[in-house]
C-alpha positions in Angstrom: 66.0 -8.1 103.7 67.2 -4.5 104.0 70.7 -3.4 103.2 72.2 -0.1 104.6 75.6 1.6 104.2 77.0 3.3 107.2 80.2 5.4 107.5 81.9 2.7 109.5 80.9 -0.2 107.2 78.1 -2.4 105.7 75.1 -3.3 107.8 72.5 -5.9 107.0 69.1 -6.0 108.8 66.4 -8.7 108.3 63.0 -7.2 108.6 59.7 -9.2 108.4 57.7 -8.6 105.2 53.9 -8.5 104.6 54.0 -12.1 103.1 54.9 -13.5 106.5 51.8 -12.2 108.2 49.3 -14.9 109.1 46.5 -15.3 111.6 47.3 -15.6 115.2 48.4 -19.1 116.1 50.8 -20.6 118.6 53.4 -20.7 115.9 52.8 -17.1 115.0 53.1 -16.0 118.7 56.3 -17.9 118.9 57.5 -16.0 115.8 56.5 -12.7 117.4 58.5 -13.5 120.5 61.5 -14.5 118.4 61.1 -11.4 116.4 61.1 -9.3 119.6 64.1 -11.1 120.9 65.9 -10.6 117.5 64.9 -6.9 117.5 66.4 -6.5 121.1 69.5 -8.4 120.1 69.9 -6.2 117.0 69.4 -3.0 119.1 72.1 -4.1 121.5 74.4 -4.9 118.7 73.7 -1.5 117.1 74.4 0.2 120.4 77.7 -1.7 120.8 78.7 -1.0 117.3 77.9 2.7 117.7 79.8 2.9 121.0 82.8 1.1 119.4 82.7 3.5 116.4 82.7 6.5 118.8 85.6 5.1 120.7 87.6 4.4 117.6 86.8 8.0 116.3 88.0 9.4 119.6 91.1 7.3 119.5 91.7 8.4 115.9 91.3 12.0 116.9 93.8 11.5 119.7 96.3 9.8 117.5 96.0 12.3 114.7 96.1 15.3 117.0 92.6 16.3 116.1 93.1 16.6 112.3 90.0 14.6 111.5 88.6 17.6 109.7 90.4 16.5 106.6 88.4 13.2 106.6 85.5 13.0 104.1 83.2 11.6 106.8 84.0 14.4 109.2 81.1 16.7 110.3 82.2 19.6 112.5 80.4 19.5 115.8 79.7 23.0 117.2 79.6 21.8 120.8 83.0 20.1 120.3 84.4 23.3 118.7 83.1 25.4 121.5 84.6 22.9 124.0 88.0 23.1 122.2 87.9 26.9 122.4 87.0 26.8 126.1 89.8 24.3 126.7 92.3 26.7 125.1 91.1 29.6 127.2 91.2 27.5 130.4 94.7 26.2 129.5 95.9 29.7 128.8 94.4 30.9 132.1 96.0 28.0 133.9 99.4 28.8 132.4 99.0 32.5 133.5 98.0 31.4 137.0 101.0 29.1 137.2 103.3 31.9 136.1 101.8 34.3 138.7 102.1 31.6 141.3 105.8 31.1 140.7 106.3 34.9 140.8 104.4 35.2 144.0 106.3 32.3 145.6 109.6 34.1 144.7 108.4 37.4 146.2 107.2 35.5 149.3 110.6 34.0 149.7 112.3 37.4 149.3 109.9 38.9 151.8 110.6 36.1 154.3 114.3 36.8 154.0 113.7 40.5 154.5 111.5 39.9 157.5 114.2 37.6 159.1 116.8 40.3 158.4 114.8 43.0 160.1 113.8 40.7 162.9 117.5 40.0 163.6 118.4 43.7 163.3 115.6 44.6 165.7 117.0 42.0 168.2 120.5 43.4 167.9 119.2 46.9 168.4 117.3 45.8 171.5 120.5 44.2 172.8 122.6 47.3 172.1 119.9 49.5 173.8 120.1 47.2 176.9 123.9 47.5 176.9 123.7 51.2 176.6 121.3 51.5 179.5 123.6 49.5 181.6 126.5 51.6 180.7 124.5 54.8 181.3 123.5 53.5 184.8 127.2 52.7 185.5 128.4 56.1 184.2 125.8 57.9 186.4 126.9 56.0 189.4 130.5 56.8 188.6 129.6 60.5 188.2 127.9 60.6 191.5 130.8 58.9 193.2 133.2 61.4 191.6 131.1 64.3 192.7 131.1 62.9 196.3 134.8 62.4 196.1 135.4 66.0 194.9 133.1 67.3 197.6 134.9 65.4 200.2 138.2 66.8 199.0 137.1 70.4 198.9 134.0 71.0 201.0 134.5 74.8 200.7 134.5 74.6 196.9 130.7 74.8 196.9 130.8 78.0 198.9 133.4 79.4 196.7 131.3 78.4 193.6 128.3 80.3 195.1 130.4 83.3 195.8 131.9 83.2 192.3 128.4 82.9 190.7 127.1 85.8 192.9 130.0 88.0 191.8 129.4 87.1 188.1 125.7 87.9 188.6 126.6 91.3 190.2 129.0 92.1 187.4 126.3 91.3 184.8 123.9 93.5 186.6 126.4 96.4 186.9 127.5 96.1 183.2 123.8 95.9 182.2 123.0 99.1 184.0 126.1 100.8 182.7 125.0 99.9 179.2 121.6 101.4 179.8 123.1 104.7 180.9 124.9 105.3 177.7 
């Protein structure tokens, strides 16, 4: 019989010894089959015990917040340490991305408000422009009507305006030639 101490407890394994070896016989074959079955059972039991130990270790790590390094049975695992470092980096990156996402959402909301403001302003300006065009058309029509009315009242006014402009032109020519003579 072989006794072994493991970190999780005491293990006892029964191994066949040299004294048990005999010549092949039906009884011996039966013992080999039983030994193989016993070996398989022990292997399954060992796997289950190892799995249970690993689960309990993980649970203990979770409960203690990862402070297992103070335990006398703790062996630092470089893969686990690298994984912890990568996790911290990823969590930091995730936090930064969340912060940036919040900032960008706020900016986006501000820009949407600004776009709506300018869109409304543009609509109002287009409406004002349309009103101004209508007023301009109305004023032009009123101006033409006023000119017609004035022309109807004084048809000779146009002739007099021509005469007056001709006289002014002649005076400018005369004064311009007089200024040249001096």
